[in-house]
Structures are given as structure tokens and as C-alpha cells.
C-alpha angles and dihedrals in degrees: 000000000000121000118257140165124247089244091054091051093047092051091056093047091048091051090049094050090046089057094043133083116267112278096030112140129204111224100177138006127185134172103228107166145012131193134176121216124177090344095310120112116214118194125199124215126192107219122194108194138166089261097049141282124314142182115227112196123187142216093071097014120232137151134227131192115245087218088067096031107034088158115070093207089057090052092050091049091050091047092050088053092054091050095050100039110068117216108260096230091056096055120105120219109280111261104161092159091076094062101028096079091063089056088053090051093053090048090052090053090052089050090050091052090051090051090053090068089061098046114109111153141044092266092054091046090054089049089055088053089052092051092049090051091050088051092054091049090047089055094055090043091054091050091050092053094045099058138045103247123190116256097223116095091353112164120241111275096256096039091119100183092041092054094044087060092047096047099049097035082061103038095038101033127156138049094282090062096047097110094040090049093048094049095052095043093048093045093052094045094047090050089050093053092047097051092046088054091049091048090063101030121119093190101048118143132207087256090059091053091050092048089050095050092045095047093048093048091050094045096047091043092058094041095047091050090053094046095048093048088052095046092046093049095239110168122223089242139004110286090213106047101006092236118154091212098105121151135179118256120198120221143180131226108207090215092052106031091157090064119085109218125192133184131180117253132189115232092203106053104007097248113161129198128212119292120244130186111257105168148334133268125225120238088256093055091047091054089055092056103038128042121171123195131179098025091127099041124106094207119102124231124210119199112231133194135339089035102043090135141341110257125200119229093254093052094069 
């Protein structure tokens, strides 16, 4: 038997009773297994109740009749499938192009950091400054392309400081975000001024190129995280339990296996947000997730016990 707290046990029992018909009683509850998959820990509880035996599996929490799933491994496998496969009616239309540009910006920063290792004279240091400047512009261009901005008073496309104000006055609006907004805007603008100086400097040193690269990487990292959270609709805290422990969960749509979907999930209560497209898989990656057998066979297959049918909780 695995160790657990009284609070943890009570949460599982409360969940089970919440999902059960009125008058159901729990006679015994025991934590029997735990497994971590892609950073998420799923625990399995064996529940003996007045209406039978059940598995309760967490993160997100769901329950399974042991009449249908007499084997615990089968229940876990089925649960993992529910976690990874996003319900079709919850999926937004794929629009990977809105998030992809940020990935390209981050890759450009990595390329710039690699080039820094080869820089050894003032001309190369200025070239690093040029690349850092291009990375900052690429960031504001990506933010412009990822969001529907009003036409009125819109800054010119490469007006870096103007767009920094627009982006974060929008994505971090309100008095509560004043210090967050000021930090990100100031960091980006100071990095912009520094790399512009380095671009034209005749006395730049390797240290200056390193500072420019590090400052731009840090500034864009903070800014991109804020933009992506806003574009994906990730709340500051769980709307159900107010926990701040929100993590991304990757999912698959069988009709669009090449699209990578993610949704926020609360590790405390199991709340999940709406999935959004965040990237694309290669053919090799798709093959690792989806394997189909028997599509070209004439023989029929009939599912036997334990999965004769999928029963709802109230059907028991």
C-alpha cells in the first residue's frame, strides 16, 4: 500500500461520492499505484463501495468500474488515452501559424548564441549586434501576426518601441499588472538600445556581444512567455480551485494528427482549459503516436469483456 495523507484520501472519496448516485457509501479506499507520464503523476485508488468496486485515477480525476476494467493496467492505459486524446468538440480550428513565429524567434536566438562562440573581432561583434537587433524585430513582428490588432493608430511594422508598448499594454493591461508590464517593457527597450549601440560601435568587445546576446535572450524569453500565455488563454490561476499550479498538457486530434494541441491543466483539482494548436508534428512523430492495424483486412472483430460497452456513471 502506498503512503497517503488523510486529506488526500478524503479528496478521492469526496470525488467518488460526487460522481455517485445519492445514498452510495464508500466502505474502503486504498492508494495502490502511482505512475508519472510526461511530467504528470497519476495515482490509482481502489474503492470498495455499496455499488461495487471502482478504480479512481487522478490528474485529471476519473473513475472506472472494476467490472469493466478488472485489470488495473488496462484502466491506466485507458485513462492515459483520455488524457492525451482531446475531445473533438473541444478543439479549436487549427491555426498553427499564430504560434509558430515565436518558435522561429527562439531558434534564431539559439543560432545567435552559437555565432557568439565564433566572434573574435570588432566586425564580428557588430554582426552579433545586428543579429540581436533582428531577433528583437522578429519578436514584435511575430506578436503582430499572432493577434488581431486594431488598425487605428497602429505603429509602423518595425517601430520596435511603439509595438512593445502596444503589445504589453494589451496583454498585461490593468493596474494589477503595472509592475509586470513595466519590467518587460523596460527590459526589451533597454536591450534594443544596447544592441543598436553595439551595431555601430567601433570599440565593441567580446563581452559586449555576450551581454547583448544574453540580454536579448532574457528579454524575449520573458516577453514570449507572456504573449503565448495570453494567446492560449491560460488563466493566472485555476478558475475552479484558485491554484497556481497550472501545467500544459499535450493532446492529439485523430482527424489532425499532424497538429500539436495543448491545453492548461490544474494539478490540484484536474480542471482543464480549452485546447489550442501550438505546432506541427513530423511524419516520424505521428507514427510514434498513431498506429493503425487491420484497416485492409476483411475479417471482422468483436470486442469482448471487459469492454463490451462504455457505461456512464449513472448506468451502474
